[in-house]
Jmol script that loads the backbone (N, CA, C; Angstrom):
load data "model"
ATOM      1  N   MET A   1     -21.277  -1.636  -0.357  1.00  0.00           N
ATOM      2  CA  MET A   1     -20.084  -1.275  -1.098  1.00  0.00           C
ATOM      3  C   MET A   1     -18.874  -1.960  -0.458  1.00  0.00           C
ATOM      4  N   SER A   2     -18.142  -2.709  -1.248  1.00  0.00           N
ATOM      5  CA  SER A   2     -16.957  -3.363  -0.700  1.00  0.00           C
ATOM      6  C   SER A   2     -15.723  -2.521  -1.004  1.00  0.00           C
ATOM      7  N   LEU A   3     -14.904  -2.342   0.002  1.00  0.00           N
ATOM      8  CA  LEU A   3     -13.697  -1.558  -0.154  1.00  0.00           C
ATOM      9  C   LEU A   3     -12.526  -2.482  -0.460  1.00  0.00           C
ATOM     10  N   LYS A   4     -11.656  -2.055  -1.356  1.00  0.00           N
ATOM     11  CA  LYS A   4     -10.499  -2.858  -1.724  1.00  0.00           C
ATOM     12  C   LYS A   4      -9.506  -2.916  -0.575  1.00  0.00           C
ATOM     13  N   GLN A   5      -8.863  -4.070  -0.439  1.00  0.00           N
ATOM     14  CA  GLN A   5      -7.796  -4.242   0.533  1.00  0.00           C
ATOM     15  C   GLN A   5      -6.605  -4.842  -0.178  1.00  0.00           C
ATOM     16  N   LYS A   6      -5.405  -4.392   0.177  1.00  0.00           N
ATOM     17  CA  LYS A   6      -4.188  -4.888  -0.431  1.00  0.00           C
ATOM     18  C   LYS A   6      -3.130  -5.107   0.635  1.00  0.00           C
ATOM     19  N   ILE A   7      -2.195  -6.019   0.347  1.00  0.00           N
ATOM     20  CA  ILE A   7      -1.079  -6.291   1.248  1.00  0.00           C
ATOM     21  C   ILE A   7       0.187  -5.769   0.597  1.00  0.00           C
ATOM     22  N   GLY A   8       0.985  -5.017   1.365  1.00  0.00           N
ATOM     23  CA  GLY A   8       2.223  -4.460   0.841  1.00  0.00           C
ATOM     24  C   GLY A   8       3.286  -4.344   1.915  1.00  0.00           C
ATOM     25  N   ILE A   9       4.433  -3.812   1.522  1.00  0.00           N
ATOM     26  CA  ILE A   9       5.564  -3.647   2.428  1.00  0.00           C
ATOM     27  C   ILE A   9       5.855  -2.159   2.594  1.00  0.00           C
ATOM     28  N   VAL A  10       6.057  -1.745   3.830  1.00  0.00           N
ATOM     29  CA  VAL A  10       6.347  -0.345   4.132  1.00  0.00           C
ATOM     30  C   VAL A  10       7.766  -0.012   3.652  1.00  0.00           C
ATOM     31  N   VAL A  11       7.890   1.026   2.823  1.00  0.00           N
ATOM     32  CA  VAL A  11       9.203   1.428   2.317  1.00  0.00           C
ATOM     33  C   VAL A  11       9.663   2.762   2.898  1.00  0.00           C
ATOM     34  N   SER A  12       8.749   3.516   3.512  1.00  0.00           N
ATOM     35  CA  SER A  12       9.127   4.774   4.158  1.00  0.00           C
ATOM     36  C   SER A  12       8.134   5.081   5.269  1.00  0.00           C
ATOM     37  N   ASP A  13       8.669   5.508   6.427  1.00  0.00           N
ATOM     38  CA  ASP A  13       7.806   5.895   7.545  1.00  0.00           C
ATOM     39  C   ASP A  13       8.273   7.206   8.169  1.00  0.00           C
ATOM     40  N   LYS A  14       8.933   8.033   7.400  1.00  0.00           N
ATOM     41  CA  LYS A  14       9.530   9.258   7.928  1.00  0.00           C
ATOM     42  C   LYS A  14       8.525  10.377   8.178  1.00  0.00           C
ATOM     43  N   MET A  15       7.341  10.294   7.571  1.00  0.00           N
ATOM     44  CA  MET A  15       6.336  11.340   7.736  1.00  0.00           C
ATOM     45  C   MET A  15       5.508  11.100   8.996  1.00  0.00           C
ATOM     46  N   ASP A  16       4.905  12.150   9.497  1.00  0.00           N
ATOM     47  CA  ASP A  16       4.032  12.026  10.653  1.00  0.00           C
ATOM     48  C   ASP A  16       2.638  11.616  10.187  1.00  0.00           C
ATOM     49  N   LYS A  17       2.108  10.535  10.738  1.00  0.00           N
ATOM     50  CA  LYS A  17       0.787  10.006  10.432  1.00  0.00           C
ATOM     51  C   LYS A  17       0.648   9.531   8.986  1.00  0.00           C
ATOM     52  N   SER A  18       1.753   9.257   8.317  1.00  0.00           N
ATOM     53  CA  SER A  18       1.733   8.758   6.940  1.00  0.00           C
ATOM     54  C   SER A  18       2.851   7.764   6.737  1.00  0.00           C
ATOM     55  N   ALA A  19       2.692   6.922   5.728  1.00  0.00           N
ATOM     56  CA  ALA A  19       3.734   5.973   5.352  1.00  0.00           C
ATOM     57  C   ALA A  19       3.579   5.675   3.867  1.00  0.00           C
ATOM     58  N   VAL A  20       4.647   5.155   3.264  1.00  0.00           N
ATOM     59  CA  VAL A  20       4.605   4.758   1.867  1.00  0.00           C
ATOM     60  C   VAL A  20       4.691   3.240   1.818  1.00  0.00           C
ATOM     61  N   VAL A  21       3.746   2.627   1.104  1.00  0.00           N
ATOM     62  CA  VAL A  21       3.686   1.176   0.997  1.00  0.00           C
ATOM     63  C   VAL A  21       3.853   0.779  -0.464  1.00  0.00           C
ATOM     64  N   ALA A  22       4.753  -0.181  -0.722  1.00  0.00           N
ATOM     65  CA  ALA A  22       4.959  -0.708  -2.072  1.00  0.00           C
ATOM     66  C   ALA A  22       4.166  -1.995  -2.217  1.00  0.00           C
ATOM     67  N   ILE A  23       3.367  -2.064  -3.280  1.00  0.00           N
ATOM     68  CA  ILE A  23       2.550  -3.246  -3.538  1.00  0.00           C
ATOM     69  C   ILE A  23       2.963  -3.832  -4.876  1.00  0.00           C
ATOM     70  N   ASP A  24       3.389  -5.106  -4.849  1.00  0.00           N
ATOM     71  CA  ASP A  24       3.822  -5.801  -6.053  1.00  0.00           C
ATOM     72  C   ASP A  24       2.650  -6.557  -6.659  1.00  0.00           C
ATOM     73  N   THR A  25       2.498  -6.458  -7.980  1.00  0.00           N
ATOM     74  CA  THR A  25       1.478  -7.221  -8.688  1.00  0.00           C
ATOM     75  C   THR A  25       2.120  -7.928  -9.863  1.00  0.00           C
ATOM     76  N   LYS A  26       1.562  -9.051 -10.220  1.00  0.00           N
ATOM     77  CA  LYS A  26       2.021  -9.818 -11.375  1.00  0.00           C
ATOM     78  C   LYS A  26       0.910  -9.797 -12.417  1.00  0.00           C
ATOM     79  N   TYR A  27       1.302  -9.717 -13.696  1.00  0.00           N
ATOM     80  CA  TYR A  27       0.327  -9.755 -14.772  1.00  0.00           C
ATOM     81  C   TYR A  27       0.954 -10.423 -15.991  1.00  0.00           C
ATOM     82  N   LYS A  28       0.121 -10.899 -16.870  1.00  0.00           N
ATOM     83  CA  LYS A  28       0.581 -11.580 -18.069  1.00  0.00           C
ATOM     84  C   LYS A  28       0.633 -10.582 -19.221  1.00  0.00           C
ATOM     85  N   HIS A  29       1.752 -10.528 -19.928  1.00  0.00           N
ATOM     86  CA  HIS A  29       1.900  -9.634 -21.070  1.00  0.00           C
ATOM     87  C   HIS A  29       0.893 -10.024 -22.141  1.00  0.00           C
ATOM     88  N   LYS A  30       0.187  -9.048 -22.711  1.00  0.00           N
ATOM     89  CA  LYS A  30      -0.896  -9.340 -23.649  1.00  0.00           C
ATOM     90  C   LYS A  30      -0.422 -10.073 -24.897  1.00  0.00           C
ATOM     91  N   LEU A  31       0.711  -9.664 -25.451  1.00  0.00           N
ATOM     92  CA  LEU A  31       1.184 -10.244 -26.705  1.00  0.00           C
ATOM     93  C   LEU A  31       2.054 -11.475 -26.497  1.00  0.00           C
ATOM     94  N   TYR A  32       3.019 -11.384 -25.601  1.00  0.00           N
ATOM     95  CA  TYR A  32       4.015 -12.443 -25.470  1.00  0.00           C
ATOM     96  C   TYR A  32       3.689 -13.480 -24.404  1.00  0.00           C
ATOM     97  N   GLY A  33       2.763 -13.190 -23.509  1.00  0.00           N
ATOM     98  CA  GLY A  33       2.363 -14.152 -22.506  1.00  0.00           C
ATOM     99  C   GLY A  33       3.314 -14.292 -21.332  1.00  0.00           C
ATOM    100  N   LYS A  34       4.376 -13.492 -21.309  1.00  0.00           N
ATOM    101  CA  LYS A  34       5.342 -13.559 -20.212  1.00  0.00           C
ATOM    102  C   LYS A  34       4.737 -12.961 -18.942  1.00  0.00           C
ATOM    103  N   ILE A  35       5.062 -13.551 -17.810  1.00  0.00           N
ATOM    104  CA  ILE A  35       4.607 -13.017 -16.531  1.00  0.00           C
ATOM    105  C   ILE A  35       5.506 -11.845 -16.165  1.00  0.00           C
ATOM    106  N   MET A  36       4.897 -10.692 -15.984  1.00  0.00           N
ATOM    107  CA  MET A  36       5.622  -9.459 -15.683  1.00  0.00           C
ATOM    108  C   MET A  36       5.274  -9.025 -14.256  1.00  0.00           C
ATOM    109  N   GLY A  37       6.151  -8.238 -13.676  1.00  0.00           N
ATOM    110  CA  GLY A  37       5.912  -7.711 -12.333  1.00  0.00           C
ATOM    111  C   GLY A  37       5.858  -6.199 -12.359  1.00  0.00           C
ATOM    112  N   LYS A  38       5.011  -5.643 -11.508  1.00  0.00           N
ATOM    113  CA  LYS A  38       4.874  -4.192 -11.418  1.00  0.00           C
ATOM    114  C   LYS A  38       4.810  -3.815  -9.943  1.00  0.00           C
ATOM    115  N   THR A  39       5.501  -2.757  -9.563  1.00  0.00           N
ATOM    116  CA  THR A  39       5.455  -2.262  -8.194  1.00  0.00           C
ATOM    117  C   THR A  39       4.826  -0.876  -8.198  1.00  0.00           C
ATOM    118  N   LYS A  40       3.830  -0.686  -7.354  1.00  0.00           N
ATOM    119  CA  LYS A  40       3.189   0.614  -7.228  1.00  0.00           C
ATOM    120  C   LYS A  40       3.299   1.057  -5.781  1.00  0.00           C
ATOM    121  N   ARG A  41       3.548   2.342  -5.574  1.00  0.00           N
ATOM    122  CA  ARG A  41       3.715   2.887  -4.230  1.00  0.00           C
ATOM    123  C   ARG A  41       2.487   3.722  -3.871  1.00  0.00           C
ATOM    124  N   TYR A  42       1.951   3.460  -2.686  1.00  0.00           N
ATOM    125  CA  TYR A  42       0.779   4.169  -2.201  1.00  0.00           C
ATOM    126  C   TYR A  42       1.127   4.919  -0.926  1.00  0.00           C
ATOM    127  N   LEU A  43       0.617   6.134  -0.796  1.00  0.00           N
ATOM    128  CA  LEU A  43       0.750   6.904   0.436  1.00  0.00           C
ATOM    129  C   LEU A  43      -0.443   6.527   1.309  1.00  0.00           C
ATOM    130  N   ILE A  44      -0.187   6.034   2.517  1.00  0.00           N
ATOM    131  CA  ILE A  44      -1.271   5.594   3.392  1.00  0.00           C
ATOM    132  C   ILE A  44      -1.341   6.457   4.645  1.00  0.00           C
ATOM    133  N   HIS A  45      -2.519   6.473   5.252  1.00  0.00           N
ATOM    134  CA  HIS A  45      -2.730   7.206   6.504  1.00  0.00           C
ATOM    135  C   HIS A  45      -2.493   6.255   7.671  1.00  0.00           C
ATOM    136  N   ASP A  46      -1.559   6.616   8.534  1.00  0.00           N
ATOM    137  CA  ASP A  46      -1.191   5.812   9.708  1.00  0.00           C
ATOM    138  C   ASP A  46      -1.272   6.732  10.928  1.00  0.00           C
ATOM    139  N   PRO A  47      -2.473   6.926  11.506  1.00  0.00           N
ATOM    140  CA  PRO A  47      -2.652   7.946  12.549  1.00  0.00           C
ATOM    141  C   PRO A  47      -1.827   7.732  13.813  1.00  0.00           C
ATOM    142  N   GLU A  48      -1.457   6.485  14.124  1.00  0.00           N
ATOM    143  CA  GLU A  48      -0.710   6.214  15.358  1.00  0.00           C
ATOM    144  C   GLU A  48       0.760   5.923  15.109  1.00  0.00           C
ATOM    145  N   ASN A  49       1.221   6.097  13.885  1.00  0.00           N
ATOM    146  CA  ASN A  49       2.620   5.818  13.494  1.00  0.00           C
ATOM    147  C   ASN A  49       3.045   4.415  13.932  1.00  0.00           C
ATOM    148  N   ARG A  50       2.206   3.412  13.660  1.00  0.00           N
ATOM    149  CA  ARG A  50       2.472   2.037  14.092  1.00  0.00           C
ATOM    150  C   ARG A  50       3.429   1.291  13.184  1.00  0.00           C
ATOM    151  N   CYS A  51       3.384   1.525  11.881  1.00  0.00           N
ATOM    152  CA  CYS A  51       4.178   0.689  10.968  1.00  0.00           C
ATOM    153  C   CYS A  51       5.614   1.209  10.835  1.00  0.00           C
ATOM    154  N   LYS A  52       6.522   0.264  10.654  1.00  0.00           N
ATOM    155  CA  LYS A  52       7.953   0.555  10.498  1.00  0.00           C
ATOM    156  C   LYS A  52       8.435  -0.002   9.162  1.00  0.00           C
ATOM    157  N   ILE A  53       9.562   0.480   8.679  1.00  0.00           N
ATOM    158  CA  ILE A  53      10.108   0.052   7.395  1.00  0.00           C
ATOM    159  C   ILE A  53      10.333  -1.458   7.396  1.00  0.00           C
ATOM    160  N   GLY A  54       9.903  -2.114   6.318  1.00  0.00           N
ATOM    161  CA  GLY A  54      10.106  -3.544   6.151  1.00  0.00           C
ATOM    162  C   GLY A  54       8.950  -4.409   6.614  1.00  0.00           C
ATOM    163  N   GLU A  55       7.989  -3.858   7.325  1.00  0.00           N
ATOM    164  CA  GLU A  55       6.859  -4.637   7.812  1.00  0.00           C
ATOM    165  C   GLU A  55       5.818  -4.826   6.705  1.00  0.00           C
ATOM    166  N   SER A  56       5.134  -5.975   6.752  1.00  0.00           N
ATOM    167  CA  SER A  56       4.003  -6.219   5.861  1.00  0.00           C
ATOM    168  C   SER A  56       2.761  -5.625   6.510  1.00  0.00           C
ATOM    169  N   VAL A  57       1.964  -4.939   5.704  1.00  0.00           N
ATOM    170  CA  VAL A  57       0.760  -4.301   6.230  1.00  0.00           C
ATOM    171  C   VAL A  57      -0.427  -4.568   5.314  1.00  0.00           C
ATOM    172  N   LEU A  58      -1.607  -4.519   5.901  1.00  0.00           N
ATOM    173  CA  LEU A  58      -2.853  -4.610   5.154  1.00  0.00           C
ATOM    174  C   LEU A  58      -3.428  -3.204   5.092  1.00  0.00           C
ATOM    175  N   VAL A  59      -3.678  -2.716   3.883  1.00  0.00           N
ATOM    176  CA  VAL A  59      -4.229  -1.366   3.704  1.00  0.00           C
ATOM    177  C   VAL A  59      -5.590  -1.473   3.045  1.00  0.00           C
ATOM    178  N   GLN A  60      -6.427  -0.469   3.296  1.00  0.00           N
ATOM    179  CA  GLN A  60      -7.784  -0.471   2.782  1.00  0.00           C
ATOM    180  C   GLN A  60      -8.089   0.860   2.123  1.00  0.00           C
ATOM    181  N   GLU A  61      -8.892   0.807   1.068  1.00  0.00           N
ATOM    182  CA  GLU A  61      -9.334   2.022   0.396  1.00  0.00           C
ATOM    183  C   GLU A  61     -10.095   2.913   1.368  1.00  0.00           C
ATOM    184  N   HIS A  62     -10.029   4.221   1.129  1.00  0.00           N
ATOM    185  CA  HIS A  62     -10.680   5.178   2.018  1.00  0.00           C
ATOM    186  C   HIS A  62     -10.988   6.421   1.205  1.00  0.00           C
ATOM    187  N   PRO A  63     -12.039   7.150   1.529  1.00  0.00           N
ATOM    188  CA  PRO A  63     -12.254   8.418   0.841  1.00  0.00           C
ATOM    189  C   PRO A  63     -11.046   9.338   1.028  1.00  0.00           C
ATOM    190  N   PRO A  64     -10.781  10.234   0.103  1.00  0.00           N
ATOM    191  CA  PRO A  64      -9.569  11.059   0.164  1.00  0.00           C
ATOM    192  C   PRO A  64      -9.366  11.755   1.506  1.00  0.00           C
ATOM    193  N   ILE A  65      -8.147  11.597   2.047  1.00  0.00           N
ATOM    194  CA  ILE A  65      -7.767  12.221   3.309  1.00  0.00           C
ATOM    195  C   ILE A  65      -6.982  13.498   3.024  1.00  0.00           C
ATOM    196  N   SER A  66      -6.161  13.449   1.977  1.00  0.00           N
ATOM    197  CA  SER A  66      -5.411  14.619   1.524  1.00  0.00           C
ATOM    198  C   SER A  66      -5.267  14.501   0.012  1.00  0.00           C
ATOM    199  N   ALA A  67      -4.409  15.314  -0.581  1.00  0.00           N
ATOM    200  CA  ALA A  67      -4.257  15.321  -2.032  1.00  0.00           C
ATOM    201  C   ALA A  67      -3.783  13.980  -2.578  1.00  0.00           C
ATOM    202  N   LYS A  68      -2.943  13.260  -1.838  1.00  0.00           N
ATOM    203  CA  LYS A  68      -2.389  11.999  -2.330  1.00  0.00           C
ATOM    204  C   LYS A  68      -2.795  10.774  -1.529  1.00  0.00           C
ATOM    205  N   LYS A  69      -3.385  10.966  -0.348  1.00  0.00           N
ATOM    206  CA  LYS A  69      -3.718   9.825   0.522  1.00  0.00           C
ATOM    207  C   LYS A  69      -5.146   9.357   0.281  1.00  0.00           C
ATOM    208  N   ARG A  70      -5.254   8.101  -0.220  1.00  0.00           N
ATOM    209  CA  ARG A  70      -6.549   7.487  -0.435  1.00  0.00           C
ATOM    210  C   ARG A  70      -6.611   6.076   0.152  1.00  0.00           C
ATOM    211  N   TRP A  71      -5.628   5.726   0.962  1.00  0.00           N
ATOM    212  CA  TRP A  71      -5.558   4.412   1.598  1.00  0.00           C
ATOM    213  C   TRP A  71      -5.293   4.614   3.084  1.00  0.00           C
ATOM    214  N   ILE A  72      -5.806   3.690   3.902  1.00  0.00           N
ATOM    215  CA  ILE A  72      -5.634   3.790   5.340  1.00  0.00           C
ATOM    216  C   ILE A  72      -5.091   2.456   5.863  1.00  0.00           C
ATOM    217  N   LEU A  73      -4.256   2.528   6.890  1.00  0.00           N
ATOM    218  CA  LEU A  73      -3.673   1.323   7.491  1.00  0.00           C
ATOM    219  C   LEU A  73      -4.765   0.548   8.216  1.00  0.00           C
ATOM    220  N   LYS A  74      -4.898  -0.741   7.884  1.00  0.00           N
ATOM    221  CA  LYS A  74      -5.862  -1.601   8.554  1.00  0.00           C
ATOM    222  C   LYS A  74      -5.187  -2.376   9.681  1.00  0.00           C
ATOM    223  N   THR A  75      -4.129  -3.168   9.362  1.00  0.00           N
ATOM    224  CA  THR A  75      -3.395  -3.904  10.374  1.00  0.00           C
ATOM    225  C   THR A  75      -1.941  -4.074   9.938  1.00  0.00           C
ATOM    226  N   VAL A  76      -1.074  -4.270  10.934  1.00  0.00           N
ATOM    227  CA  VAL A  76       0.315  -4.623  10.691  1.00  0.00           C
ATOM    228  C   VAL A  76       0.381  -6.141  10.793  1.00  0.00           C
ATOM    229  N   LEU A  77       0.882  -6.809   9.733  1.00  0.00           N
ATOM    230  CA  LEU A  77       0.846  -8.274   9.693  1.00  0.00           C
ATOM    231  C   LEU A  77       1.999  -8.941  10.417  1.00  0.00           C
ATOM    232  N   ASN A  78       3.171  -8.317  10.454  1.00  0.00           N
ATOM    233  CA  ASN A  78       4.290  -8.945  11.197  1.00  0.00           C
ATOM    234  C   ASN A  78       5.151  -7.893  11.852  1.00  0.00           C
TER     235      ASN A  78
END
end "model"
wireframe off; spacefill off
backbone 0.3
color backbone group
């Protein structure tokens, strides 16, 4: 089973052992063909409170940790 991995930017780190990561995706509009952008925010598990606001991070899918946390911090990229 391969787990999904995504790269995003940390937008909030105020919680203990958690952070919010915004992931931008681009897609083509079905009818008009215009390239559109979408931003989705994920609550991630960060057990050591390593990531800070503005950093790029790699997150990975994980079985549910809490009601909203389904992603875990893999590495801090910068």
